[in-house]
N, CA, C and O atoms as CSV, one atom per row, in Angstrom:
chain,resi,resn,atom,element,x,y,z
A,1,MET,N,N,11.534,9.231,46.127
A,1,MET,CA,C,11.805,8.971,44.909
A,1,MET,C,C,10.382,9.132,44.105
A,1,MET,O,O,9.357,9.031,44.780
A,2,GLN,N,N,10.271,9.374,42.723
A,2,GLN,CA,C,9.029,9.221,42.293
A,2,GLN,C,C,9.225,8.183,41.221
A,2,GLN,O,O,10.358,8.168,40.742
A,3,THR,N,N,8.453,7.401,40.792
A,3,THR,CA,C,8.517,6.366,39.920
A,3,THR,C,C,7.967,6.776,38.589
A,3,THR,O,O,6.847,7.280,38.679
A,4,VAL,N,N,8.479,6.692,37.323
A,4,VAL,CA,C,7.656,6.864,35.947
A,4,VAL,C,C,6.409,5.758,35.746
A,4,VAL,O,O,6.596,4.549,35.887
A,5,PRO,N,N,5.458,6.186,35.491
A,5,PRO,CA,C,4.434,4.949,35.082
A,5,PRO,C,C,5.072,4.329,33.892
A,5,PRO,O,O,5.668,5.053,33.095
A,6,GLN,N,N,4.993,3.019,33.706
A,6,GLN,CA,C,5.422,2.409,32.415
A,6,GLN,C,C,4.191,2.024,31.608
A,6,GLN,O,O,3.280,1.398,32.149
A,7,ILE,N,N,4.147,2.329,30.515
A,7,ILE,CA,C,2.973,1.738,29.649
A,7,ILE,C,C,3.288,0.382,29.186
A,7,ILE,O,O,4.399,0.103,28.735
A,8,ALA,N,N,2.378,-0.426,29.285
A,8,ALA,CA,C,2.633,-2.184,29.092
A,8,ALA,C,C,2.635,-2.046,27.649
A,8,ALA,O,O,1.965,-1.252,26.988
A,9,PRO,N,N,3.437,-2.879,27.251
A,9,PRO,CA,C,3.779,-3.251,25.736
A,9,PRO,C,C,2.641,-4.090,25.451
A,9,PRO,O,O,2.143,-4.932,26.198
A,10,ALA,N,N,2.242,-3.724,24.139
A,10,ALA,CA,C,1.208,-4.633,23.510
A,10,ALA,C,C,1.438,-6.016,23.461
A,10,ALA,O,O,2.641,-6.277,23.428
A,11,SER,N,N,0.652,-7.048,23.443
A,11,SER,CA,C,0.969,-8.302,23.503
A,11,SER,C,C,1.452,-8.725,21.870
A,11,SER,O,O,0.973,-8.179,20.876
A,12,SER,N,N,2.189,-9.489,21.843
A,12,SER,CA,C,2.925,-9.804,20.161
A,12,SER,C,C,1.603,-10.634,19.556
A,12,SER,O,O,1.652,-10.955,18.369
A,13,SER,N,N,0.673,-10.914,20.177
A,13,SER,CA,C,-0.426,-11.524,19.489
A,13,SER,C,C,-1.323,-10.627,18.835
A,13,SER,O,O,-1.839,-10.770,17.726
A,14,ALA,N,N,-1.460,-9.608,19.714
A,14,ALA,CA,C,-2.295,-8.451,19.362
A,14,ALA,C,C,-1.694,-7.666,18.392
A,14,ALA,O,O,-2.457,-7.115,17.597
A,15,THR,N,N,-0.328,-7.461,18.256
A,15,THR,CA,C,0.488,-6.815,17.226
A,15,THR,C,C,0.417,-7.378,16.168
A,15,THR,O,O,0.210,-6.736,15.138
A,16,LEU,N,N,0.562,-8.629,16.170
A,16,LEU,CA,C,0.713,-9.598,14.776
A,16,LEU,C,C,-0.683,-9.535,14.430
A,16,LEU,O,O,-0.663,-9.454,13.202
A,17,TRP,N,N,-2.017,-9.524,14.849
A,17,TRP,CA,C,-3.168,-9.422,14.317
A,17,TRP,C,C,-3.444,-8.091,13.571
A,17,TRP,O,O,-4.034,-7.956,12.499
A,18,ILE,N,N,-2.800,-6.972,14.495
A,18,ILE,CA,C,-3.179,-5.502,14.176
A,18,ILE,C,C,-2.682,-5.453,12.762
A,18,ILE,O,O,-3.376,-4.902,11.907
A,19,GLY,N,N,-1.469,-6.019,12.446
A,19,GLY,CA,C,-0.725,-5.783,11.509
A,19,GLY,C,C,-1.260,-6.702,10.218
A,19,GLY,O,O,-1.372,-6.198,9.101
A,20,ARG,N,N,-1.512,-7.811,10.431
A,20,ARG,CA,C,-2.292,-8.852,9.388
A,20,ARG,C,C,-3.486,-7.910,9.194
A,20,ARG,O,O,-3.800,-7.946,8.005
A,21,ALA,N,N,-4.115,-7.250,9.747
A,21,ALA,CA,C,-5.801,-6.692,9.608
A,21,ALA,C,C,-5.216,-5.429,8.596
A,21,ALA,O,O,-5.779,-5.157,7.536
A,22,LEU,N,N,-4.089,-4.755,9.056
A,22,LEU,CA,C,-3.875,-3.669,7.935
A,22,LEU,C,C,-3.453,-4.035,6.698
A,22,LEU,O,O,-3.804,-3.427,5.687
A,23,SER,N,N,-2.535,-5.233,6.687
A,23,SER,CA,C,-1.992,-5.841,5.468
A,23,SER,C,C,-3.163,-6.438,4.819
A,23,SER,O,O,-3.260,-6.544,3.596
A,24,GLY,N,N,-3.992,-6.801,5.600
A,24,GLY,CA,C,-5.439,-7.337,4.549
A,24,GLY,C,C,-6.132,-6.395,3.831
A,24,GLY,O,O,-6.680,-6.620,2.752
A,25,LEU,N,N,-6.119,-5.408,4.373
A,25,LEU,CA,C,-6.823,-3.954,3.701
A,25,LEU,C,C,-6.052,-3.581,2.529
A,25,LEU,O,O,-6.522,-3.323,1.421
A,26,ILE,N,N,-4.722,-3.574,2.894
A,26,ILE,CA,C,-4.317,-3.257,1.678
A,26,ILE,C,C,-4.327,-4.089,0.344
A,26,ILE,O,O,-4.569,-3.696,-0.797
A,27,VAL,N,N,-3.985,-5.409,0.815
A,27,VAL,CA,C,-3.982,-6.687,-0.380
A,27,VAL,C,C,-5.490,-6.665,-0.948
A,27,VAL,O,O,-5.702,-6.964,-2.123
A,28,LEU,N,N,-6.478,-6.316,-0.113
A,28,LEU,CA,C,-7.869,-6.647,-0.642
A,28,LEU,C,C,-8.080,-5.341,-1.533
A,28,LEU,O,O,-8.897,-5.377,-2.453
A,29,PHE,N,N,-7.451,-4.352,-1.301
A,29,PHE,CA,C,-7.712,-2.836,-1.966
A,29,PHE,C,C,-7.083,-3.141,-3.420
A,29,PHE,O,O,-7.774,-3.041,-4.434
A,30,MET,N,N,-5.962,-3.454,-3.445
A,30,MET,CA,C,-4.783,-3.607,-4.376
A,30,MET,C,C,-5.472,-4.962,-5.575
A,30,MET,O,O,-5.412,-4.944,-6.804
A,31,ILE,N,N,-6.143,-6.121,-4.601
A,31,ILE,CA,C,-6.580,-6.905,-5.488
A,31,ILE,C,C,-7.576,-6.378,-6.485
A,31,ILE,O,O,-7.395,-6.457,-7.700
A,32,PHE,N,N,-8.664,-5.822,-5.908
A,32,PHE,CA,C,-9.438,-5.006,-6.148
A,32,PHE,C,C,-9.159,-4.326,-7.548
A,32,PHE,O,O,-9.709,-4.686,-8.588
A,33,ASP,N,N,-8.082,-3.124,-7.433
A,33,ASP,CA,C,-7.576,-2.450,-8.255
A,33,ASP,C,C,-6.931,-2.858,-9.324
A,33,ASP,O,O,-6.818,-2.194,-10.354
A,34,GLY,N,N,-6.394,-4.167,-9.102
A,34,GLY,CA,C,-5.693,-4.927,-10.442
A,34,GLY,C,C,-6.525,-5.527,-11.106
A,34,GLY,O,O,-6.383,-5.634,-12.324
A,35,VAL,N,N,-7.494,-6.009,-10.504
A,35,VAL,CA,C,-8.595,-6.661,-11.273
A,35,VAL,C,C,-9.526,-5.950,-12.475
A,35,VAL,O,O,-9.749,-6.375,-13.609
A,36,ILE,N,N,-9.993,-4.714,-11.824
A,36,ILE,CA,C,-10.758,-3.710,-12.348
A,36,ILE,C,C,-9.646,-3.302,-13.849
A,36,ILE,O,O,-10.004,-3.233,-15.025
A,37,LYS,N,N,-8.669,-3.152,-13.447
A,37,LYS,CA,C,-7.444,-2.727,-14.588
A,37,LYS,C,C,-7.072,-3.844,-15.519
A,37,LYS,O,O,-6.501,-3.574,-16.576
A,38,LEU,N,N,-7.393,-5.223,-15.156
A,38,LEU,CA,C,-7.253,-6.473,-15.858
A,38,LEU,C,C,-8.004,-6.400,-17.085
A,38,LEU,O,O,-7.575,-6.482,-18.236
A,39,THR,N,N,-9.850,-6.141,-16.451
A,39,THR,CA,C,-10.582,-6.251,-17.196
A,39,THR,C,C,-10.719,-5.643,-18.703
A,39,THR,O,O,-11.493,-6.047,-19.571
A,40,PRO,N,N,-9.790,-4.588,-18.803
A,40,PRO,CA,C,-10.449,-3.096,-18.339
A,40,PRO,C,C,-11.517,-2.918,-18.413
A,40,PRO,O,O,-11.993,-3.280,-19.488
A,41,LEU,N,N,-12.473,-2.316,-17.434
A,41,LEU,CA,C,-13.718,-1.811,-17.074
A,41,LEU,C,C,-13.667,-0.217,-17.954
A,41,LEU,O,O,-12.663,0.494,-17.972
A,42,ASP,N,N,-14.730,0.059,-18.514
A,42,ASP,CA,C,-14.819,1.185,-19.191
A,42,ASP,C,C,-14.095,2.515,-18.175
A,42,ASP,O,O,-13.162,3.266,-18.459
A,43,ILE,N,N,-14.840,2.452,-17.063
A,43,ILE,CA,C,-14.344,3.577,-15.911
A,43,ILE,C,C,-12.827,3.627,-16.009
A,43,ILE,O,O,-12.317,4.719,-16.262
A,44,VAL,N,N,-12.078,2.595,-15.842
A,44,VAL,CA,C,-10.926,2.397,-15.819
A,44,VAL,C,C,-10.158,3.261,-17.289
A,44,VAL,O,O,-9.451,4.253,-17.110
A,45,THR,N,N,-10.371,2.833,-18.366
A,45,THR,CA,C,-9.751,3.658,-19.173
A,45,THR,C,C,-10.261,5.121,-19.496
A,45,THR,O,O,-9.558,5.902,-20.137
A,46,GLN,N,N,-11.692,5.506,-18.955
A,46,GLN,CA,C,-11.981,6.781,-19.098
A,46,GLN,C,C,-11.319,7.641,-17.890
A,46,GLN,O,O,-11.474,8.862,-17.910
A,47,THR,N,N,-10.599,7.044,-16.857
A,47,THR,CA,C,-10.328,7.817,-15.808
A,47,THR,C,C,-8.916,7.795,-16.343
A,47,THR,O,O,-8.395,8.911,-16.351
A,48,MET,N,N,-8.150,6.787,-16.802
A,48,MET,CA,C,-7.023,6.829,-17.093
A,48,MET,C,C,-6.729,8.158,-18.180
A,48,MET,O,O,-5.838,8.971,-17.933
A,49,VAL,N,N,-7.528,8.250,-19.306
A,49,VAL,CA,C,-7.478,9.444,-20.153
A,49,VAL,C,C,-7.692,10.862,-19.382
A,49,VAL,O,O,-7.095,11.897,-19.681
A,50,GLU,N,N,-8.603,10.733,-18.385
A,50,GLU,CA,C,-8.591,11.969,-17.547
A,50,GLU,C,C,-7.463,12.381,-16.839
A,50,GLU,O,O,-7.328,13.548,-16.469
A,51,LEU,N,N,-6.527,11.382,-16.594
A,51,LEU,CA,C,-4.874,11.612,-15.907
A,51,LEU,C,C,-3.981,11.513,-16.847
A,51,LEU,O,O,-2.822,11.192,-16.584
A,52,GLY,N,N,-4.346,11.742,-17.924
A,52,GLY,CA,C,-3.041,11.682,-19.245
A,52,GLY,C,C,-2.540,10.575,-19.820
A,52,GLY,O,O,-1.470,10.526,-20.426
A,53,TRP,N,N,-3.508,9.422,-19.593
A,53,TRP,CA,C,-2.497,8.193,-19.594
A,53,TRP,C,C,-3.302,7.686,-21.079
A,53,TRP,O,O,-4.482,8.013,-21.206
A,54,PRO,N,N,-2.749,7.028,-21.985
A,54,PRO,CA,C,-3.540,6.733,-23.124
A,54,PRO,C,C,-4.686,5.516,-22.884
A,54,PRO,O,O,-4.614,4.641,-22.022
A,55,ALA,N,N,-5.657,5.678,-23.779
A,55,ALA,CA,C,-7.312,4.992,-23.553
A,55,ALA,C,C,-6.649,3.436,-23.789
A,55,ALA,O,O,-7.521,2.634,-23.453
A,56,ASP,N,N,-5.553,2.796,-24.196
A,56,ASP,CA,C,-5.207,1.557,-24.540
A,56,ASP,C,C,-5.183,0.522,-23.192
A,56,ASP,O,O,-4.404,0.483,-22.240
A,57,PRO,N,N,-6.400,-0.318,-23.531
A,57,PRO,CA,C,-6.277,-1.509,-22.510
A,57,PRO,C,C,-5.286,-2.216,-22.198
A,57,PRO,O,O,-5.278,-2.978,-21.231
A,58,ASN,N,N,-4.409,-2.054,-22.926
A,58,ASN,CA,C,-3.000,-3.134,-22.661
A,58,ASN,C,C,-2.437,-2.388,-21.564
A,58,ASN,O,O,-2.031,-2.985,-20.567
A,59,VAL,N,N,-2.373,-1.004,-21.673
A,59,VAL,CA,C,-1.851,-0.100,-20.547
A,59,VAL,C,C,-2.201,-0.748,-19.277
A,59,VAL,O,O,-1.493,-1.345,-18.465
A,60,ALA,N,N,-3.810,-0.419,-19.298
A,60,ALA,CA,C,-4.266,-0.762,-17.827
A,60,ALA,C,C,-4.115,-2.178,-17.391
A,60,ALA,O,O,-3.960,-2.462,-16.204
A,61,ARG,N,N,-4.169,-3.258,-18.538
A,61,ARG,CA,C,-3.449,-4.367,-17.945
A,61,ARG,C,C,-2.066,-4.456,-17.596
A,61,ARG,O,O,-1.759,-5.117,-16.604
A,62,MET,N,N,-1.276,-3.937,-18.210
A,62,MET,CA,C,0.093,-3.716,-17.731
A,62,MET,C,C,0.036,-3.352,-16.339
A,62,MET,O,O,0.436,-4.117,-15.462
A,63,LEU,N,N,-0.624,-1.788,-16.016
A,63,LEU,CA,C,-0.842,-1.596,-14.516
A,63,LEU,C,C,-0.993,-2.566,-13.432
A,63,LEU,O,O,-0.308,-2.729,-12.423
A,64,GLY,N,N,-2.444,-3.416,-14.020
A,64,GLY,CA,C,-3.157,-4.406,-13.401
A,64,GLY,C,C,-1.973,-5.498,-12.948
A,64,GLY,O,O,-1.849,-5.909,-11.794
A,65,ILE,N,N,-1.276,-5.820,-13.877
A,65,ILE,CA,C,-0.488,-6.866,-13.480
A,65,ILE,C,C,0.878,-6.692,-12.694
A,65,ILE,O,O,1.456,-7.654,-12.187
A,66,ILE,N,N,1.355,-5.377,-12.633
A,66,ILE,CA,C,2.202,-5.079,-11.853
A,66,ILE,C,C,1.764,-4.870,-10.549
A,66,ILE,O,O,2.460,-5.235,-9.601
A,67,GLY,N,N,0.605,-4.283,-10.380
A,67,GLY,CA,C,0.092,-3.978,-9.064
A,67,GLY,C,C,-0.398,-5.481,-8.548
A,67,GLY,O,O,-0.341,-5.685,-7.335
A,68,LEU,N,N,-0.746,-6.253,-9.185
A,68,LEU,CA,C,-1.022,-7.673,-8.531
A,68,LEU,C,C,0.141,-8.320,-8.177
A,68,LEU,O,O,0.260,-8.642,-6.994
A,69,ILE,N,N,1.371,-8.680,-9.257
A,69,ILE,CA,C,2.494,-8.932,-8.596
A,69,ILE,C,C,2.856,-8.508,-7.305
A,69,ILE,O,O,3.002,-9.216,-6.309
A,70,SER,N,N,2.969,-7.477,-7.394
A,70,SER,CA,C,3.814,-6.420,-6.365
A,70,SER,C,C,2.898,-7.058,-5.026
A,70,SER,O,O,3.406,-7.704,-4.109
A,71,THR,N,N,1.331,-6.694,-5.154
A,71,THR,CA,C,0.567,-7.147,-4.051
A,71,THR,C,C,0.931,-8.770,-3.695
A,71,THR,O,O,1.331,-9.110,-2.581
A,72,ALA,N,N,0.778,-9.490,-4.553
A,72,ALA,CA,C,1.196,-11.008,-4.131
A,72,ALA,C,C,2.702,-11.279,-3.269
A,72,ALA,O,O,2.925,-12.181,-2.462
A,73,LEU,N,N,3.504,-10.345,-3.660
A,73,LEU,CA,C,4.883,-10.461,-3.066
A,73,LEU,C,C,4.721,-9.835,-1.761
A,73,LEU,O,O,5.415,-10.375,-0.900
A,74,TYR,N,N,3.914,-8.721,-1.300
A,74,TYR,CA,C,3.636,-8.470,-0.353
A,74,TYR,C,C,3.182,-9.174,0.664
A,74,TYR,O,O,3.629,-9.075,1.806
A,75,ALA,N,N,2.095,-10.072,0.250
A,75,ALA,CA,C,1.083,-10.919,0.905
A,75,ALA,C,C,2.040,-12.127,1.388
A,75,ALA,O,O,1.635,-12.643,2.430
A,76,LEU,N,N,3.206,-12.682,0.866
A,76,LEU,CA,C,3.772,-13.538,1.194
A,76,LEU,C,C,4.993,-13.024,1.930
A,76,LEU,O,O,5.880,-12.261,1.549
A,77,PRO,N,N,4.788,-13.696,3.182
A,77,PRO,CA,C,6.190,-13.434,4.354
A,77,PRO,C,C,7.366,-13.321,3.918
A,77,PRO,O,O,8.055,-12.358,4.256
A,78,ARG,N,N,7.878,-14.386,2.992
A,78,ARG,CA,C,9.499,-14.266,2.644
A,78,ARG,C,C,9.463,-13.235,1.900
A,78,ARG,O,O,10.579,-12.718,1.934
A,79,THR,N,N,8.613,-12.537,1.100
A,79,THR,CA,C,8.997,-11.480,0.089
A,79,THR,C,C,8.275,-10.405,0.156
A,79,THR,O,O,8.034,-9.747,-0.856
A,80,SER,N,N,7.694,-9.972,1.710
A,80,SER,CA,C,6.683,-9.166,1.902
A,80,SER,C,C,7.630,-7.721,1.855
A,80,SER,O,O,7.125,-6.687,1.418
A,81,VAL,N,N,8.876,-7.753,2.289
A,81,VAL,CA,C,9.410,-6.314,2.420
A,81,VAL,C,C,9.500,-5.823,0.933
A,81,VAL,O,O,8.795,-4.874,0.589
A,82,LEU,N,N,10.475,-6.532,-0.105
A,82,LEU,CA,C,10.210,-6.629,-1.509
A,82,LEU,C,C,8.968,-6.182,-2.140
A,82,LEU,O,O,9.008,-5.565,-3.204
A,83,GLY,N,N,7.855,-6.460,-1.542
A,83,GLY,CA,C,6.524,-6.173,-2.262
A,83,GLY,C,C,6.216,-5.044,-1.712
A,83,GLY,O,O,5.759,-4.171,-2.450
A,84,ALA,N,N,6.379,-4.778,-0.328
A,84,ALA,CA,C,5.868,-3.305,-0.038
A,84,ALA,C,C,7.085,-1.985,-0.745
A,84,ALA,O,O,6.780,-0.795,-0.834
A,85,ILE,N,N,8.097,-2.419,-1.066
A,85,ILE,CA,C,9.023,-1.335,-1.737
A,85,ILE,C,C,8.245,-1.296,-3.020
A,85,ILE,O,O,7.846,-0.204,-3.425
A,86,LEU,N,N,7.938,-2.642,-3.846
A,86,LEU,CA,C,7.601,-2.119,-5.216
A,86,LEU,C,C,6.148,-1.677,-5.099
A,86,LEU,O,O,5.682,-1.072,-6.065
A,87,LEU,N,N,5.220,-1.945,-3.832
A,87,LEU,CA,C,3.761,-1.009,-3.779
A,87,LEU,C,C,3.978,0.297,-3.524
A,87,LEU,O,O,3.184,1.109,-4.000
A,88,THR,N,N,5.180,0.791,-2.665
A,88,THR,CA,C,5.254,2.097,-2.410
A,88,THR,C,C,5.854,2.580,-3.811
A,88,THR,O,O,5.530,3.757,-3.971
A,89,ALA,N,N,6.632,2.087,-4.914
A,89,ALA,CA,C,6.921,2.838,-6.001
A,89,ALA,C,C,5.534,2.990,-6.835
A,89,ALA,O,O,5.235,4.045,-7.396
A,90,TYR,N,N,4.830,1.985,-6.855
A,90,TYR,CA,C,3.743,1.982,-7.719
A,90,TYR,C,C,2.814,3.245,-7.025
A,90,TYR,O,O,2.144,3.981,-7.748
A,91,MET,N,N,2.842,3.356,-6.015
A,91,MET,CA,C,1.579,4.135,-5.280
A,91,MET,C,C,2.468,5.543,-5.289
A,91,MET,O,O,1.660,6.471,-5.262
A,92,GLY,N,N,3.664,5.980,-5.313
A,92,GLY,CA,C,4.508,7.216,-5.717
A,92,GLY,C,C,4.115,7.253,-7.424
A,92,GLY,O,O,4.052,8.350,-7.979
A,93,GLY,N,N,3.916,6.257,-8.033
A,93,GLY,CA,C,3.690,6.689,-9.588
A,93,GLY,C,C,2.160,7.445,-9.286
A,93,GLY,O,O,1.925,8.609,-9.613
A,94,ALA,N,N,1.396,6.741,-8.751
A,94,ALA,CA,C,-0.158,7.371,-8.814
A,94,ALA,C,C,-0.095,8.610,-8.346
A,94,ALA,O,O,-0.618,9.472,-9.052
A,95,ILE,N,N,0.515,9.015,-7.120
A,95,ILE,CA,C,0.844,10.286,-6.447
A,95,ILE,C,C,1.474,11.408,-7.643
A,95,ILE,O,O,1.031,12.548,-7.785
A,96,ALA,N,N,2.568,10.828,-8.433
A,96,ALA,CA,C,3.074,11.862,-9.453
A,96,ALA,C,C,1.693,12.239,-10.682
A,96,ALA,O,O,1.592,13.314,-11.273
A,97,THR,N,N,0.919,11.274,-10.809
A,97,THR,CA,C,-0.061,11.323,-11.837
A,97,THR,C,C,-0.805,12.358,-11.316
A,97,THR,O,O,-0.895,13.416,-11.939
A,98,LYS,N,N,-1.408,12.175,-10.139
A,98,LYS,CA,C,-2.049,13.183,-9.482
A,98,LYS,C,C,-1.932,14.533,-9.061
A,98,LYS,O,O,-2.807,15.394,-8.978
A,99,VAL,N,N,-0.682,14.591,-8.802
A,99,VAL,CA,C,0.030,16.226,-8.653
A,99,VAL,C,C,0.085,16.410,-10.119
A,99,VAL,O,O,-0.412,17.511,-10.357
A,100,ARG,N,N,0.468,15.826,-11.215
A,100,ARG,CA,C,0.552,16.440,-12.600
A,100,ARG,C,C,-0.714,16.943,-13.119
A,100,ARG,O,O,-0.588,17.953,-13.812
A,101,VAL,N,N,-2.008,16.464,-12.953
A,101,VAL,CA,C,-2.997,16.816,-13.236
A,101,VAL,C,C,-3.714,17.743,-12.148
A,101,VAL,O,O,-4.905,18.011,-12.307
A,102,ASP,N,N,-3.095,18.180,-11.175
A,102,ASP,CA,C,-3.616,18.824,-10.088
A,102,ASP,C,C,-5.041,18.221,-9.547
A,102,ASP,O,O,-6.023,18.960,-9.613
A,103,SER,N,N,-5.167,17.014,-9.061
A,103,SER,CA,C,-5.937,16.597,-8.471
A,103,SER,C,C,-6.152,17.262,-7.024
A,103,SER,O,O,-5.203,17.843,-6.497
A,104,PRO,N,N,-7.493,17.173,-6.333
A,104,PRO,CA,C,-7.454,17.770,-4.886
A,104,PRO,C,C,-6.251,16.931,-3.874
A,104,PRO,O,O,-6.034,15.720,-3.851
A,105,LEU,N,N,-5.703,17.813,-3.223
A,105,LEU,CA,C,-4.556,17.225,-2.442
A,105,LEU,C,C,-5.117,16.402,-1.447
A,105,LEU,O,O,-4.748,15.228,-1.483
A,106,PHE,N,N,-6.051,16.774,-0.418
A,106,PHE,CA,C,-6.288,15.419,0.686
A,106,PHE,C,C,-6.806,14.112,0.236
A,106,PHE,O,O,-6.352,13.003,0.519
A,107,SER,N,N,-7.950,14.437,-0.599
A,107,SER,CA,C,-8.708,13.095,-1.232
A,107,SER,C,C,-8.365,12.466,-2.383
A,107,SER,O,O,-8.887,11.396,-2.695
A,108,HIS,N,N,-7.349,13.136,-3.213
A,108,HIS,CA,C,-6.948,12.201,-4.403
A,108,HIS,C,C,-5.342,12.056,-4.069
A,108,HIS,O,O,-4.775,11.024,-3.712
A,109,THR,N,N,-4.736,13.394,-4.281
A,109,THR,CA,C,-3.059,13.211,-4.350
A,109,THR,C,C,-2.676,12.462,-3.235
A,109,THR,O,O,-1.878,11.548,-3.449
A,110,LEU,N,N,-3.058,12.641,-2.112
A,110,LEU,CA,C,-2.462,11.941,-0.795
A,110,LEU,C,C,-3.117,10.677,-0.629
A,110,LEU,O,O,-2.721,9.998,0.318
A,111,PHE,N,N,-4.063,10.202,-1.369
A,111,PHE,CA,C,-4.582,8.476,-1.080
A,111,PHE,C,C,-3.122,7.594,-1.196
A,111,PHE,O,O,-2.976,6.570,-0.529
A,112,GLY,N,N,-2.377,7.949,-1.838
A,112,GLY,CA,C,-1.260,7.010,-2.272
A,112,GLY,C,C,-0.547,7.084,-0.785
A,112,GLY,O,O,-0.295,6.112,-0.074
A,113,VAL,N,N,-0.294,8.415,-0.496
A,113,VAL,CA,C,0.233,8.309,0.930
A,113,VAL,C,C,-0.141,7.719,1.872
A,113,VAL,O,O,0.650,7.122,2.603
A,114,TYR,N,N,-1.500,7.747,2.087
A,114,TYR,CA,C,-2.324,7.161,3.162
A,114,TYR,C,C,-2.278,5.648,3.001
A,114,TYR,O,O,-2.141,4.965,4.015
A,115,LEU,N,N,-2.388,5.028,1.720
A,115,LEU,CA,C,-1.985,3.872,1.547
A,115,LEU,C,C,-0.478,3.051,1.926
A,115,LEU,O,O,-0.154,1.928,2.315
A,116,GLY,N,N,0.037,4.011,1.653
A,116,GLY,CA,C,1.499,3.587,1.936
A,116,GLY,C,C,1.931,3.977,3.404
A,116,GLY,O,O,3.116,3.879,3.724
A,117,ILE,N,N,1.116,4.354,4.166
A,117,ILE,CA,C,1.255,4.293,5.534
A,117,ILE,C,C,0.821,3.018,6.437
A,117,ILE,O,O,1.320,2.490,7.430
A,118,ILE,N,N,-0.303,2.765,5.671
A,118,ILE,CA,C,-1.239,1.589,6.424
A,118,ILE,C,C,-0.144,0.121,5.656
A,118,ILE,O,O,0.265,-0.903,6.204
A,119,LEU,N,N,-0.035,0.420,4.796
A,119,LEU,CA,C,1.190,-0.964,4.144
A,119,LEU,C,C,2.353,-0.849,5.044
A,119,LEU,O,O,2.689,-1.871,5.643
A,120,TRP,N,N,2.876,0.005,5.189
A,120,TRP,CA,C,4.102,-0.306,6.151
A,120,TRP,C,C,3.991,-0.489,7.373
A,120,TRP,O,O,4.735,-1.227,8.018
A,121,ALA,N,N,2.916,0.254,7.902
A,121,ALA,CA,C,2.622,-0.072,9.406
A,121,ALA,C,C,2.136,-1.308,9.541
A,121,ALA,O,O,2.431,-1.798,10.631
A,122,GLY,N,N,1.393,-2.113,8.726
A,122,GLY,CA,C,0.755,-3.559,8.919
A,122,GLY,C,C,2.150,-4.205,8.559
A,122,GLY,O,O,2.516,-5.057,9.369
A,123,LEU,N,N,2.784,-4.024,7.765
A,123,LEU,CA,C,4.496,-4.810,7.608
A,123,LEU,C,C,5.034,-4.805,9.029
A,123,LEU,O,O,5.404,-5.752,9.722
A,124,PHE,N,N,4.986,-3.454,9.300
A,124,PHE,CA,C,6.115,-3.333,10.538
A,124,PHE,C,C,5.486,-4.046,11.630
A,124,PHE,O,O,6.206,-4.586,12.469
A,125,LEU,N,N,4.065,-4.117,11.726
A,125,LEU,CA,C,3.487,-4.968,13.165
A,125,LEU,C,C,3.406,-6.265,13.004
A,125,LEU,O,O,3.076,-6.928,13.988
A,126,ARG,N,N,3.697,-6.972,11.680
A,126,ARG,CA,C,3.767,-8.379,11.393
A,126,ARG,C,C,4.950,-8.932,11.120
A,126,ARG,O,O,5.006,-10.064,10.641
A,127,ASN,N,N,5.957,-8.267,11.366
A,127,ASN,CA,C,7.568,-8.615,10.578
A,127,ASN,C,C,8.346,-8.293,11.739
A,127,ASN,O,O,8.896,-7.197,11.622
A,128,PRO,N,N,8.613,-8.986,13.006
A,128,PRO,CA,C,9.457,-8.825,13.866
A,128,PRO,C,C,10.917,-8.477,13.445
A,128,PRO,O,O,11.682,-7.921,14.232
A,129,LYS,N,N,11.288,-8.832,12.144
A,129,LYS,CA,C,12.688,-8.398,11.767
A,129,LYS,C,C,12.613,-7.275,11.207
A,129,LYS,O,O,13.788,-6.934,11.063
A,130,LEU,N,N,11.976,-6.506,10.810
A,130,LEU,CA,C,11.535,-5.028,10.197
A,130,LEU,C,C,11.486,-4.365,11.566
A,130,LEU,O,O,12.193,-3.357,11.581
A,131,ARG,N,N,10.802,-4.641,12.857
A,131,ARG,CA,C,10.735,-4.093,14.009
A,131,ARG,C,C,11.978,-3.878,14.501
A,131,ARG,O,O,12.264,-2.803,15.028
A,132,ALA,N,N,12.918,-4.956,14.370
A,132,ALA,CA,C,14.298,-4.725,14.927
A,132,ALA,C,C,14.999,-4.099,14.118
A,132,ALA,O,O,15.764,-3.336,14.708
A,133,LEU,N,N,15.106,-4.064,12.855
A,133,LEU,CA,C,15.673,-3.039,11.810
A,133,LEU,C,C,15.410,-1.494,12.222
A,133,LEU,O,O,16.326,-0.708,12.463
A,134,ILE,N,N,13.959,-1.150,12.271
A,134,ILE,CA,C,13.675,0.120,12.639
A,134,ILE,C,C,12.996,0.150,13.936
A,134,ILE,O,O,11.766,0.120,13.898
A,135,PRO,N,N,13.591,0.207,15.116
A,135,PRO,CA,C,13.136,0.361,16.131
A,135,PRO,C,C,12.566,1.663,16.840
A,135,PRO,O,O,13.245,2.690,16.811
A,136,LEU,N,N,11.503,1.645,17.387
A,136,LEU,CA,C,10.608,2.842,17.296
A,136,LEU,C,C,10.781,2.869,19.083
A,136,LEU,O,O,9.767,3.355,19.584
A,137,THR,N,N,11.530,2.576,19.827
A,137,THR,CA,C,11.428,2.796,21.378
A,137,THR,C,C,12.850,3.546,21.499
A,137,THR,O,O,13.786,3.677,20.710
A,138,ARG,N,N,12.563,4.095,23.148
A,138,ARG,CA,C,13.846,4.985,23.507
A,138,ARG,C,C,14.893,4.239,23.325
A,138,ARG,O,O,16.019,4.692,23.534
């Protein structure tokens, strides 16, 4: 009788820290994104016009506030799933905007998808309740 080799499960400590690192990358990126929209820098309003948004600084500020609130909810363990859902919606809007203006697919349009994958992977690895809800085992 032949035995099937078993892959050792990742330690819960390593899983937790990888999840925290991935989530930390998302939080840092979204803080940067929100802060430059709150200011708003000239590059932000110029880029918004290129994407079909009004050059109104208040629109940029509103988007910055929505992104920062969603990020704060994602960073807090009690509200992390709600924050992930809101950030996914936020990134969906960014993807839709990029599709509408025919941005390059892999570098621009799918950037929100890449962030969403990292966001949910980080949450999945740091949240045992989410892993129980969505088991990725046989």
